[in-house]
N, C-alpha and C positions, 0 to 999 in steps of 0.2 A: 298185459304181461305180468302185470301183481298180482294176480290171480293165482299165477301158475309159481311165483315164486315162494319158498317156504324154507326155515329152517330145517339143516341138516342133522339127524341123531349123530353121536360118535361114532367112528368110523375111522382107522387107521388110513386108509385112503385119503379122506382128506379132512380139514381143519371142520370142528365141530361148531364154530361160529361163522361158517362161509354160508352168504346165500346161496340158493340152489336156484337152477333154470334150465328149463328143457332143451333139449337140444334142436327141439322144432323150433322153438322161438328164440334160440339163440341165431338159428339160422336166418330166419325171417325178421329178425331185429337187431343185426349186426352192431349198426350202428347204435344203438340205444346200450346193447348190453356192452360196449367198448366204454360207452359214457359213466356206466353206471361202475366198472370195475374201477377206471380212471377216479372215480370219487369214493369209493368203499377198499378197493385195494385187491378183492379177488371174488370170483363167482364160481361155482360148481357147478359143471353142467352135467347133465343126467340123461341118460338113454333108458327109456323101460323102467323109469322110477329107481336106477341104480347110477351113483355118480360115475362118472368115466372119466372126466376131465375138469380139471380146476383153469381157470382164465385168473393171471395176474397181473397186475399195474407194473409198469417200469420200475417202480419205485421200488417194489416190495421183489421184482426181480434182481435189479440192482444191489440191496439188501443180502439178498442170497448168495450171489456172484459175489459180493466184498466178504461175505462171511466166510465161504469155502476157501477164498484166495489166503484170507488171513490165517487161519487154521491150516493150511497147506505151508505157507512162510512158517510159520512157528514150528509146525513138526520139522520142517525142512532145516530151520536152524537148530532145534534140538538135536537132530541127527549128526549134523555138522559138527557139533560140539562133542557129542559122544564121540563120533570118530576118531576126532583128535584126540580127546583123550586116551583114546585106546591107541594111538599111533605114539605115545611117548615110552621113553626108553624104561623097561621093568615092566611094562602093562602085561604082558603076553606072559612072564613068570608071575605075576601077582594073580593073574587068571587062574592058570594052573595050580597056584598054591591055592586059591578058593575052591577048585574044581577037587581038591584030594582032602579037603575039610571033611570033618565027619559034621553029622546036622548038627549036633551041641555046639560045635567049634563054630560054625556058619552062623548060627543063632546068635551067639556070644558078640560076633564079630559084627553081626547086624546090630544089635542092641547098641553094641560104641559106637558105631556111626553113626545111628540116628541121634544119639545123647550131642555126639561131634557138632551136628548138623543144627540141633534146635540152639546150641549154645551160639554158633556161630550166627545164626538168625537172630537171635535174643542181643548180640553185640551190634549187630548191624540197624537194630531197632533203636538201643540207645544210645549210638551215634547220631543217628538222625535226630531222634528228640534234643539231643544235647547242641545240634547243629542249627535247629530251629528256635532255641533259646527257651 
């Protein structure tokens, strides 16, 4: 089996650091392939010298699923917060005012808002430093 395994070149379809094994070897030595995946984390399976699949360990699978869930939860929370802000009284009028602004006015308002955000962040950081002592 070791004679068939080699490193794959950089390719968008598979990680460049994944070892490679042919589909025939994977079929005929599946138990050994599974042991190797459990040890090394992943294994690219090739057919006619082209990667066609990647077998990953349960740990890598859990990490991928967990990362996806965290990202989805973060996006959902950000959307919910944005939606809540949009429901506040005056939000619709503020949006209408923003759409009516000229590009120059919109630019000045964006700069002013960014400066206020930076000031707020700096105040939070200073407060945290004071609390730590």
